[in-house]
N, C-alpha and C positions, 0 to 999 in steps of 0.2 A: 576550428569549429567542427564538432562531430558531424560525420557524414550520414546522419539519420534519414534525411529526406522526409517526404510526406508519407503518412500511413493511412489506411482506410479501415475503420472499424467494421467488423462483420460478426454475424451470428451464424453458427452452423447447427442444423438440427432443430428440434422443437421439444417442448415439454421439459421434464425434470433433468434431462441431460443436454439441454441447449448449451453450446460451447461458444464463448466469446474469444475473439482474436483480433489482431491488428495485422493487416496485409500491407507489405511494402512492395509496390510494383517496381520492376526493373527500371533503372533510369532510362528515360526516353521511351519507355514501353517496349524495349528491345531485350528479349531474353536469349541467353546463350545456352539454353537447353537443360538447365537444372533448376528446378524450383525446390525451395528448402522449407521444411517444417521444423521449427524450434520447439522442442518439448522441454518444459521447465523443470527445475528441481522442486522440492516440496518444502513447506513450512517457512522458517525464517530465511533460508537460502533463496527461496522463490521471491520473497519480499525484497530482500537486499539487492538481488541481482537484476531487478526488473529494468532499471534504466540502462544497465550494461547490455541486456538482451535487446533493448531498443536500438542501441548503437550498433550492435552486432548485425541485426537485421538490416539496418540502413546501409551498412557497408557491404553486405552481401548483395543487396539490391543495386547499389552503385556499381558493383562488379558484374552486373548482368544476371543475377540470380534472384528472381522474385521470391519473397520470403514471407512466411506466415508465422507469427508468434501466437502461441496458444495458452489459454487458461484452462486447465483441466476442470471438469465438473466439480462443484462444491469448493472451488478455489476462485480467487479473483472476482471477475465480473460474470463468470459463468453461472448457470443455474445450479441449484442443489445445495445441500448442507452436509457437513462432515459425517453426520450420523446416518445418512441415507443408506438403504440396503443396496447391495450389489454395486458398490462404488467402484471397485476395481474393474468390473465389466464396463461401467460407464466410461472410465478412463481410457481403456483400450479401444472402445467403440468411438470415442472422440478422436483418437489418432487416425483410425480408419476413415472416418468421415472427413477429417481435415485433409488427408492425403487425396481422397477422391475430389474434394473441392479444389485443391491446388492443381490437380491434373486437368480437371475440366476448365479451370480459369486460365491456365497458362499454356496448355497444349505441350507441356514439357515432361521429361522424366523427372522423378521426385526423389529427393534425399531427405533424410531425417538427421537433425542434430539433437541428440538426447543428452540432457545434463543431469547428472546425479541419478536419482531414482527415476527421473523422467526418461532416461535412456532405457532403463529396465522395463518401464511401461511400454515404450515404443517397441522394444524387442518382442514383448508379449503380443503386441498387436500384429507384428510381422509374422510371428510364429502361428498366429491364428488366421493368416491369409491376407493381411494388408500388403500390397505390392509396392515396394520401393526398390530403386536401383542402387542407391548409395546410403551408407549408414556411418554417422560419426557419433562416437560415444566418449564423453568426457566425465571423469570421476564417477563412472557407473559401477556399482557393485556387481559381483559375479552372480548374486542371487538376492531375492527379497529377504531371506533370513538374515543375511549380513546387514542389510539396511535396518531392519527392525532391531537387531541387536545393538547397533550404534545409537539408535534413537532411545532405547531403554537406558543405555549408559548415560546419555545426555540428560534424560529425565531424572535419573538418580542423583545427578550433580546439581540440580537446580536449587539455587539459594532462595528463590521466591517461596519455596515450600514453607520455610520458617516464618514467613510473613503473614500467614493466613489466620493466625490467632485462633486456632481451634480446629482440630480434626482434618481428615482427608477430604478430598473433593469428589468422592465416588458418586454422590448423588447427582452431580452435574455431568457425569460421563456415561456414555453408552456402556452396556454390559461388557466387561473385559477391555474397556477402552484405555487409552493412554494419552496424557497431555505432555507435549514437549514444547516448552517455550511459549505456551498459550495456544498451540495448535493441537488439534485432536485427531487421533486415529481411533476409529471404533474397533471393537473386538473382531467383528466380521472382516473389516478391512485389513487388520493386522494378520489374521489367518490367511487371507487371500494373498497378501504380500509375501508371507513366509513360504507360500507355495510357488512363487515365481522363480523361474530359472532362465538362463540364457539359451538353453537348448531349443531346437526346433526351427532354426533359421532356414528359410526357403532357399535352396540352392539356385533355383531359376531366377528368383526375384532379386536378392541382394548380390550384386556383382562385386562391389568394393566396400571395404570397411576401414575406417580410420579410428584407431583406439588411442586415447590420450590419457596419460597418467595425471596425477594431481599433486602439484607443488613438490616434486621430488619423490613422491610415492609412485612406484611403477604400476603399470596396468596389472590387475590380478591375473596370474597365469591361467586360472580356470576360465576366466572371461575370454582371454585370448584364444585358448584352445577350443572353446565352444564356437567362436566365430570362424576360426580356421576350419574346424570340422564341418561347419555349415557350407563350406565351399567358396566363401568370399575371398577375393584378393585382399589381403590384410596388411595394413601398415600400422606400426606402433611408434608413437612419438611421445615426448615429454609434454606435460600440460601445466605450465606455470600460470599462476594468477587466480586460481580458484578461491583461495581464502580471502584475498583482497576483494574480489568481485562480490563475495557473499558476506563480507564483514558487516556493513551498515549502509543503508540507503543515503546517509549523509556523507559517506566517504566513497563517492563515485569512482570506480576503478575498473573500467572495461579491460578485459584480458587481451590486450592488443596483439601480443605474440601469438596466442592461440587463434585469434580471429584471422591473422595473416596466414597462419599455417592452413587453416581450413579453407580459406579463399584460394590459396595456391593449389590445394589438393583438388578443389572443384575445377580450377583453371586447367589442370592437367587433362581433363576430359572435355574441355570446351569444344563446342560445335558451332556451326554457323548460326548466327543470330536469327531469331524469328520474331515477328511482330506478335505482341500479346493480343488475344481476342478483344474485339471492341466491347466497350462497356456502355451500359445505358446512361444517357445524360443525366446530370444531377448537379447539385450545388457544389461549391468548392472545387472548381476546375474539373468537373465531370464525375466526382465521387458522390454516390447516392448514400445518404445516411440511412442505415437500416433501423427498423423498428421490430422488436421482438415481444411477443406476448407470453407471459408466464402465469402460472396459477400458484397463488400463495394463500394458505389458510382457506382454500376453497373459493377464492375470488380471483378474477382475471386482472392482471396489471400489464402495463406496457413500459418498456424501457427503450430509450432512444439516445444514442451517442450524439454529442454536439461538438462542433468546433466553434469556439467563440473568439472574437478579436482580443488581442492583448498587446501591450507595449513591446513584448519580445517576439511577437508573431502570432501564434495561435494558442488558445487555452482549450484543453480537453475536459469535457464534463459528460456525465450521464444523467439524463432526466428520467425519473421513475414516477409514474402517475397511474391513476385508475384507468382501466381499459375503456370504460364507458364515460362519456361526458356527463356533467351534472345537468339535471333538468333545470331550466330557468325558473327562478323564484320571483314572486312579487317583490318589489323594492322594499316594502315595509315588513316583509316576512323573512325571518332567518331561521332555517331548520338545521337540524344536526348535519344533514347531508351538505347543504350549502356552506355551513360553517367549516366542514372539513375541506371543501373545495376552495375556500378562501384562505386556508392556512397552508403554508409551505415551509420547507426546511432546506437549508443549505448546509451540507456536510463539508467541512474544511479539512485540509490535510493535517495529519498528525506528524509534524516535522516534515521529513522528506518521504514519508510513506505515501504511496499513491492513493487515489480516491477511495479505495476500499476500506480505509480506516484501520485502526489497530485491531489485529486479528480478525479483520473482515466485519467488524461490528457495524460499520456504516452501511454495507451492502444489506445485511440482514435486517437492520432497522428500517432502511429506506423501503425495502420490499414489503415488510410487515405493515408499514403505515400507508403505502400505496394501496394495499388490499383493503384498508379502512377508509380510503378516500382522500388521503393527504399526499400531495405531490412533493417531490424533493429533487435536489440536484447534488450529486457527488462531484466535486470539482478538483482538478489538478491545477494548482497555481504555477506560476512561471518556473520552468526547469524541473518540475516534479512530474513523475509518472510519464504521461504521453504529451505533456505540454512542451512548447518550444522553450529554448533557453539553455544555458551552460550549467549542467548539474554539478560541475566541480566547484561552483561558487559557494556551496554550503559548508565547505571547510571553514568558512567564516560564518559563525552562527548569526551574526548581524544581518546576513543576507535574507534571513526569514522575515525581517521586520522592515523591509524597504517599501517605499510608496508604490513601487512596481507591483509588489505582492498585494498591496491594498487595492490597487486598480483591478486586479483579478477577482477579488472578493466582491467589489462593486458590480462588476460585470455579471457574476453569478447571481447576485440579488436582482439585478435588472432582468435577467433571463427568467427567473422563477416568477417574478411579478408579471411578466408579459404573458404568462399562462392563465392569468386571472386571479392570482393570489393577492391578497390584501395584507396579510399578517405573516411575517417571516420569522422563523426561529433559526438562529445560527448555532451550530454544534461544532466544537473544536477541541482538540487535545494539543498541549504544548503550544507551538506557535499558532496553531489554529485557534486555541482559546484566547490568545492575545488579540487576534483580529476580531473574534466574536465580541470581545469587550469594547474594542474601538468603535465598531459599527453600531453596537447597542447605544453608544453615547452620541452618535452623530447622524444616524439614519432613522427617521421616524417610522419607516416601514418595518424595522427590526423591533419586534415587540417582546422578544425573549431571547436569551442567549445561555447556552450551556457551556461552562468553562471547566474543562477537565485537565487537571495537573498542568496548569499554565506555567510556563517557564518565566514569563514576564507579563505584567499588565501595562507597564510603560517600558520604553526602551531608550537607552542611550549608550554611547560607545564605551563608556567606562564601567558598565554593569558587570561584565564577566571579570574584569580586572579587580573590582572591589570584592567580588565573591572569592576569587583566588587569594586575595590578601586576608580575608576572614578565615579561610581554611588554614593558611599559614599561621595566623594569629591563634587559631585553636590549638595548633601543635605547640606553640609557645606557652599558652596558658596551661596546658596539661603537664607541665613540668619537663618538657622535652630538653630544655637547656640545662636543667638541673642534672638530668641523667648524663648529658654530654660532658658537663664539668666533672662528674664522677668517673668518667672514662667508660660509661656504659654504651656509648655510641661511637662508631668509627670516626676518626678525624676527617676523612674525606667527606663523609656524610654531613658533618658539622659545617664544613666549608661550603658545600653545595647548598644546604638549606639557608645558610647565612647570606650567600650571594642572591638567592632567589627572594628572600625576604626583603632585602634592601631594594632590589629591582622592582618588586611588586608594590611595596609600600611607597616607593618614589613615584611609580605610575599613578597610584591612587591619589597622591597629593596633587597631581596635575589634571586628573580626570574631572569631568563635570560631576558635582555632587548633588545637584538638584534633581529631583525625581521628575523627569520630563518625558514626554511621549513623542514618538515619531508616528503620527496619526495617518489616517487614510489619505490625507492630502499632502503628507510630508512635513507638516508643521511640527514644531517642538515647543509647545507652549503650555500644555496642561498637565496637572498632577493627577494622581489616582483619585484624590478627593474631588477634584473638578470633574473628572470623567464620571464618577459615581453620581454626582449632583446632576450631570447632564442626562444620565439614564433616568433619573427620577423625574426630571422635567418632561422627558419624552414618554414617560409611563412604561418604560421597559422593565422586564423582570430578569434578574440575574440568578443563575444557579452556579455556585462556585464549589467545585468538588476537588478534594485532594486525597491522594494515597499518602501513606506514611513517608517520612523522610524527604518530603519535597522542599527544596531550598526556598522557593518563593513563599510558602506558607510561613516558614520561620521568619523571613524578612517582614512579611505583613504583620505578624504578631509583634515583632520588635519595634517597628516604626509606628504602630498604632492603627494601621489601616484595617487590620482584621476586626478591631473593635468597632470601627466605623461601618464596616460591612455588616457586622452582627446587629448593629442598631438600626440599619436601614430597612424600611418596610418592604422594599422591592427586591431584597437579596435573601437567598436561601443558601446556607452553608452546609456542605455535606462531607462526610468522611467515606472514602472508598476502602474496601478491604485490601489488606496487603500493603506493600510498600514499593511496588513496581511502577515505574513512571508510565509505561505503556499498557498498564492494566492487563498483564499477561495471565495471572492466575484466573482460572475459570470462575471462581467465586467473584472476582472483581469484574470480569466481563459480564456476568449475570447481573451484578449490581448496576452497571452502566445501562444495560438494556432496561432494567426496571425503572431507573431514573428517567430515561428517555421516554418510555411509555407513559409514565406519570405526568411528565411535563407537557407532552403533546396532547394527552387527554385534557389536561387543564387548559391548554391554549385553545383547543377546539371548543371546550365548554364555555370559555369567555365570549365566544361569538355565537354559540347556539343556545340550546335550551338545557344543556348539561348532558354529557354522555358518559360520565363516570370514568371508569378505567378503560373504556372501549374494549 
């Protein structure tokens, strides 16, 4: 079992640069003298490596090093947007504030573990006066210009560009901005990054530095020379495991060899253990859940992290709501304001992506609607994000569809209803869309559900096997064997495909062919048609949206379910721009925001006097 231990959510600072983090106290409250700040990479690498960084922090804490994991401003659950002015200054200021928080909280010397460009941002903070004793840099470029160049190269290779069906996305980007895998760097931030260098390390502050290569690629000589010139005692080692760690959140791969090396390096300077400063009493074993106030679109909102019970231990969620409570209304009177306060949203995980949603859409939508009076919860189901559980389980895609995950959804609904909400909208992508459909059919509190690029609406263990067989069948139907007979395909490939086809088709023959559901209670009794009928009886509204090339849409057309949805009065079918499953193109992200705004405005209007598009 991973040695993550318990973490404490915190907010550092205030206003548009408020920074969110998770603090891991040293095991037993005993610190051995080094507190650690983990500065994350950026973009997809930050998303994919989140769970591995949680593991890393837990293992550091278990070794006696209290550790803080940070979300830079305009990323994760921190405040801000990618187009904000002076974002680079906000990033370096967040490092400085986090180091000061750690030093005050732990009474320890402080080290930074900087990952990718996060290391470069950490060095910029240190060069500006942030005081740390030790510095670990893994896969950190020698300068910001190299990082920007690599991002431009990646952006130029994006296949999603061809899916936009018309024109560039310049109107969606800040002036001179760049989109990389759905993540945006503004022109101002790009220029600031290009000006970053490793120079300027404080000889008095940084005593030791550990530089790690990246999967066989050695440390940049310029980076090493800058650190040595800065006066730090420098050690250079290999850094295997970066690509695996950053590959995909469903392929959990903590870099154990690097973690062990970093812990051993800290151990070499281990001092006598000291007790951590006493904390104010609070729930969950003495941890006080923080509340942060933000301003969004001119209105004050509050966000509060929550630990909720689950079959696997604890489920993590963030509640976003208006800062001021609603005025009580007469029982017979329903105003726009009270209608908003009686409407709530539960944002479900997009596969194994943590609660922030695809490209942080859930965060932005939740805050926008909290400013308009609608409360929401962004939840991590079991083994996702910061919730307890074994993240390695998702190598089996069926683990997204277990009753255990359904129990987490039910808990999130119960929690938002406990705030006074009467009508709940569920929003999900991929497996999250599956659960939105299930609860729309079974929980009368769920009055609408937004299903984005669902991978399945019902689930059985033979589903992926049948899909694989159809893919093989498609190869056969396109004349593949005819080319093989003519000698246009290598004989080894013919044998390989033949064996795969026999194995797959044999598996399909024994797999369950009925379209059954593993529902919230774990039962396997109902078809798509039955679930649709159930949503109609409960009065629920479904919005089903697909990007191009989604396998489930093709299946629904083929088996007639799409025609049933089209004929149903409570169902709206939508097409999303592009053909990316996680809606990475900016035009697709904007389409999702527009869809969410429209449906939430409609949901509130159903309870009030009509608020239009809010």
